[in-house]
VMD Tcl script that draws the C-alpha trace (Angstrom):
set ca {
  {42.12 -7.74 3.27}
  {41.61 -10.69 0.92}
  {39.19 -12.24 3.39}
  {37.31 -8.94 3.79}
  {37.13 -8.46 0.03}
  {35.77 -11.96 -0.45}
  {33.18 -11.42 2.25}
  {32.07 -8.12 0.70}
  {31.81 -9.80 -2.68}
  {29.67 -12.56 -1.20}
  {27.36 -10.06 0.52}
  {26.94 -8.01 -2.65}
  {26.22 -11.12 -4.70}
  {23.68 -12.29 -2.12}
  {21.92 -8.92 -2.14}
  {21.86 -8.77 -5.94}
  {20.62 -12.35 -6.13}
  {17.81 -11.56 -3.72}
  {16.79 -8.49 -5.71}
  {16.87 -10.44 -8.95}
  {14.87 -13.27 -7.43}
  {12.25 -10.78 -6.29}
  {12.10 -9.10 -9.70}
  {12.12 -12.36 -11.67}
  {8.84 -13.44 -13.22}
  {8.69 -17.22 -13.87}
  {6.44 -16.75 -16.88}
  {8.85 -14.29 -18.48}
  {11.82 -16.54 -17.66}
  {10.15 -19.56 -19.27}
  {9.23 -17.59 -22.37}
  {12.80 -16.32 -22.66}
  {14.19 -19.85 -22.30}
  {11.82 -21.11 -24.97}
  {12.88 -18.28 -27.27}
  {16.55 -19.16 -26.78}
  {15.88 -22.82 -27.58}
  {14.02 -21.83 -30.73}
  {17.03 -19.73 -31.72}
  {19.28 -22.74 -31.16}
  {17.01 -24.81 -33.37}
  {17.24 -22.17 -36.06}
  {21.04 -22.24 -35.80}
  {21.03 -26.03 -36.18}
  {18.85 -25.74 -39.26}
  {21.19 -23.11 -40.65}
  {24.15 -25.43 -39.99}
  {22.41 -28.26 -41.82}
  {21.74 -25.96 -44.75}
  {25.43 -24.93 -44.83}
  {26.57 -28.58 -44.79}
  {24.17 -29.51 -47.56}
  {25.36 -26.52 -49.60}
  {29.01 -27.55 -49.17}
  {28.15 -31.13 -50.09}
  {26.37 -29.95 -53.22}
  {29.43 -27.94 -54.27}
  {31.70 -30.98 -53.77}
  {29.31 -33.16 -55.68}
  {29.34 -30.67 -58.54}
  {33.16 -30.71 -58.52}
  {33.09 -34.49 -58.35}
  {30.84 -34.63 -61.39}
  {33.21 -32.32 -63.28}
  {36.21 -34.50 -62.40}
  {34.38 -37.62 -63.48}
  {33.77 -36.01 -66.85}
  {37.47 -35.15 -67.07}
  {38.41 -38.76 -66.29}
  {36.20 -39.98 -69.09}
  {37.58 -37.36 -71.45}
  {41.25 -38.15 -70.62}
  {40.63 -41.85 -70.99}
  {39.13 -41.29 -74.44}
  {42.04 -39.08 -75.49}
  {44.58 -41.69 -74.32}
  {42.82 -44.34 -76.37}
  {42.77 -42.10 -79.44}
  {46.46 -41.18 -79.05}
  {47.46 -44.82 -78.63}
  {45.39 -45.80 -81.69}
  {47.16 -43.07 -83.68}
  {50.56 -44.35 -82.68}
  {51.23 -41.50 -80.28}
  {52.23 -43.45 -77.22}
  {53.81 -40.47 -75.43}
  {50.62 -38.45 -75.80}
  {48.60 -41.37 -74.55}
  {50.89 -41.69 -71.53}
  {50.45 -37.99 -70.71}
  {46.67 -38.30 -70.91}
  {46.75 -41.28 -68.60}
  {48.91 -39.42 -66.09}
  {46.42 -36.57 -65.96}
  {43.68 -39.14 -65.63}
  {45.37 -40.57 -62.54}
  {45.71 -37.12 -60.95}
  {42.03 -36.37 -61.57}
  {41.02 -39.75 -60.17}
  {43.05 -39.02 -57.02}
  {41.24 -35.70 -56.62}
  {37.98 -37.46 -57.30}
  {38.63 -39.95 -54.52}
  {39.43 -37.12 -52.13}
  {36.22 -35.31 -53.08}
  {34.27 -38.50 -52.63}
  {35.70 -38.90 -49.12}
  {34.75 -35.30 -48.28}
  {31.26 -35.79 -49.65}
  {30.78 -38.87 -47.44}
  {32.01 -36.91 -44.42}
  {29.59 -34.10 -45.17}
  {26.78 -36.59 -45.57}
  {27.57 -38.08 -42.17}
  {27.73 -34.60 -40.62}
  {24.43 -33.73 -42.28}
  {22.84 -36.84 -40.84}
  {24.12 -36.04 -37.36}
  {22.85 -32.49 -37.57}
  {19.51 -33.73 -38.85}
  {19.20 -36.16 -35.94}
  {20.18 -33.40 -33.52}
  {17.65 -31.07 -35.09}
  {14.88 -33.63 -34.69}
  {15.81 -34.32 -31.07}
  {16.06 -30.62 -30.32}
  {12.74 -29.98 -32.03}
  {11.07 -32.66 -29.91}
  {12.73 -31.28 -26.80}
  {11.60 -27.75 -27.57}
  {8.06 -28.92 -28.25}
  {7.98 -30.77 -24.93}
  {9.42 -27.71 -23.19}
  {6.79 -25.50 -24.81}
  {4.00 -27.73 -23.52}
  {5.55 -27.93 -20.07}
  {6.15 -24.18 -20.13}
  {2.50 -23.46 -20.72}
  {1.50 -25.87 -17.96}
  {3.94 -24.26 -15.51}
  {2.74 -20.79 -16.46}
  {-0.88 -21.81 -15.90}
  {-0.02 -23.39 -12.55}
  {1.95 -20.33 -11.49}
  {-0.89 -18.00 -12.49}
  {-3.38 -20.13 -10.57}
  {-1.12 -20.26 -7.51}
  {-0.52 -16.52 -7.69}
  {-4.24 -15.83 -7.91}
  {-4.90 -18.18 -4.98}
  {-2.25 -16.41 -2.90}
  {-3.74 -13.01 -3.65}
  {-7.24 -14.21 -2.81}
  {-6.05 -15.86 0.40}
  {-4.09 -12.76 1.43}
  {-7.10 -10.56 0.73}
  {-9.40 -12.89 2.69}
  {-7.08 -13.27 5.68}
  {-5.68 -9.73 5.62}
  {-2.05 -10.83 5.59}
  {-1.22 -9.25 2.24}
  {0.85 -6.11 1.97}
  {-2.03 -3.97 0.70}
  {-4.48 -5.33 3.27}
  {-1.87 -4.79 5.96}
  {-1.63 -1.13 4.92}
  {-5.41 -0.86 5.05}
  {-5.46 -2.48 8.50}
  {-2.80 -0.11 9.80}
  {-4.69 2.88 8.40}
  {-7.87 1.73 10.11}
  {-6.02 1.20 13.39}
  {-4.53 4.69 13.17}
  {-7.98 6.15 12.53}
  {-9.41 4.30 15.55}
  {-6.54 5.49 17.76}
  {-6.99 9.10 16.66}
  {-10.74 8.87 17.26}
  {-10.24 7.47 20.74}
  {-7.67 10.17 21.57}
  {-10.02 12.89 20.32}
  {-12.93 11.52 22.38}
  {-10.76 11.34 25.49}
  {-9.54 14.91 24.93}
  {-13.11 16.15 24.44}
  {-14.21 14.49 27.71}
  {-11.22 15.94 29.54}
  {-11.87 19.45 28.25}
  {-15.55 19.18 29.16}
  {-14.71 18.00 32.67}
  {-12.19 20.81 33.25}
  {-14.60 23.38 31.84}
  {-17.37 22.19 34.19}
  {-14.98 22.47 37.13}
  {-14.18 26.08 36.22}
  {-10.56 25.39 35.49}
  {-10.64 27.23 32.18}
  {-11.48 30.92 31.94}
  {-13.64 32.16 29.11}
  {-11.23 34.35 27.19}
  {-14.10 35.59 24.99}
  {-15.95 37.09 27.95}
  {-15.35 40.81 28.64}
  {-14.41 41.67 32.21}
  {-11.97 40.57 34.83}
  {-12.49 36.87 34.14}
  {-13.59 35.67 37.59}
  {-13.50 32.04 38.53}
  {-16.01 30.08 40.62}
  {-14.43 30.97 43.99}
  {-14.46 34.66 43.15}
  {-18.12 34.46 42.20}
  {-19.05 32.73 45.49}
  {-17.16 35.31 47.55}
  {-18.78 38.13 45.62}
  {-22.23 36.61 46.18}
  {-21.54 36.34 49.94}
  {-20.47 39.99 50.13}
  {-23.59 41.04 48.22}
  {-25.87 39.15 50.62}
  {-24.18 40.81 53.63}
  {-24.65 44.24 52.08}
  {-28.34 43.57 51.43}
  {-28.92 42.47 55.04}
  {-27.16 45.63 56.29}
  {-29.29 47.87 54.10}
  {-32.46 46.07 55.26}
  {-31.61 46.55 58.95}
  {-30.84 50.24 58.37}
  {-34.19 50.74 56.61}
  {-36.10 49.09 59.46}
  {-34.34 51.36 61.94}
  {-35.47 54.44 60.05}
  {-39.08 53.16 60.02}
  {-38.97 52.28 63.75}
  {-39.52 48.65 62.93}
  {-38.15 45.93 65.18}
  {-35.01 44.37 63.76}
  {-34.37 40.68 64.16}
  {-31.29 38.84 63.03}
  {-31.86 36.40 60.29}
  {-32.72 33.00 61.68}
  {-33.30 34.24 65.31}
  {-37.09 34.50 65.53}
  {-39.12 33.49 62.56}
  {-39.21 34.44 58.98}
  {-39.84 37.78 57.34}
  {-43.42 36.73 56.54}
  {-44.21 36.11 60.18}
  {-42.80 39.51 61.19}
  {-44.97 41.21 58.56}
  {-48.11 39.44 59.84}
  {-47.41 40.53 63.43}
  {-46.98 44.12 62.32}
  {-50.35 44.07 60.48}
  {-52.16 42.73 63.61}
  {-50.72 45.50 65.78}
  {-51.87 48.20 63.38}
  {-55.39 46.72 63.27}
  {-55.73 46.71 67.08}
  {-54.57 50.34 67.37}
  {-57.20 51.42 64.85}
  {-59.99 49.67 66.76}
  {-59.07 51.45 70.06}
  {-59.04 54.86 68.46}
  {-62.49 54.36 66.93}
  {-64.00 53.34 70.33}
  {-62.67 56.43 72.07}
  {-64.21 58.68 69.45}
  {-67.64 57.13 69.86}
  {-67.55 57.55 73.66}
  {-66.70 61.24 73.34}
  {-69.66 61.80 71.01}
  {-72.15 60.24 73.45}
  {-70.96 62.33 76.34}
  {-71.17 65.66 74.50}
  {-75.04 66.34 74.76}
  {-75.13 65.61 78.43}
  {-72.55 68.16 79.18}
  {-74.53 70.75 77.16}
  {-77.80 70.18 79.06}
  {-76.16 70.57 82.37}
  {-74.73 73.88 81.45}
}
mol new
graphics top color blue
foreach p $ca { graphics top sphere $p radius 0.5 }
foreach p [lrange $ca 0 end-1] q [lrange $ca 1 end] { graphics top cylinder $p $q radius 0.2 }
display resetview
């Protein structure tokens, strides 16, 4: 379990780090770092101001103690001149106590001065460092912006960017759909020409091509039968189709026969007319 927990923690940290790295903007990070350094500089300045304030208070106390030393020394002299040795001794004792405090204050003032100097040096170094960082920050931001623009232009030109990839995929899908639609249209047209599909909008039994051919063959046979029957009623010679010439030739032969019969009948009538007077005279 401890090993599994450690592994899970590592995976989670890696995932979070990757997400943060993807969401991190170098320009924003640099600006934030610069802001933090400026805040540190402000804190250093505030620290220097606090040290100087404390030093000024000690110096004011030191000045007050120095005045007390002078005052006690004067009082001791006056008491000794007036023959009051005990009073002069008391004044001198207080003077020694004040001088001891004065020495302590002087030591503290020197320490504060040294601390002030150190903070001032640190402030100057930090200021120079922040100024250099600000200049470098702007240079890095400009370089990053230029590199980012170059990447976008290159991706757009080569089509390897995410947006251009989406556009390319959309175009490829459109081409594929167009090709599939054209192939389907050709297939439907070919099947329709072959009579595979029935016209569901047409009223009737919905015959296919085979049914139409069979029906046409039956109709031709019926017509030939009716034609032969009609010729039989008119005493016309019947001839199977394809056995002895075409229908046009049969019609021409029939017209010639009628013409010859008419010519023979006319000749017989003329001969009877010429013989009629002779028979009358003989009688």
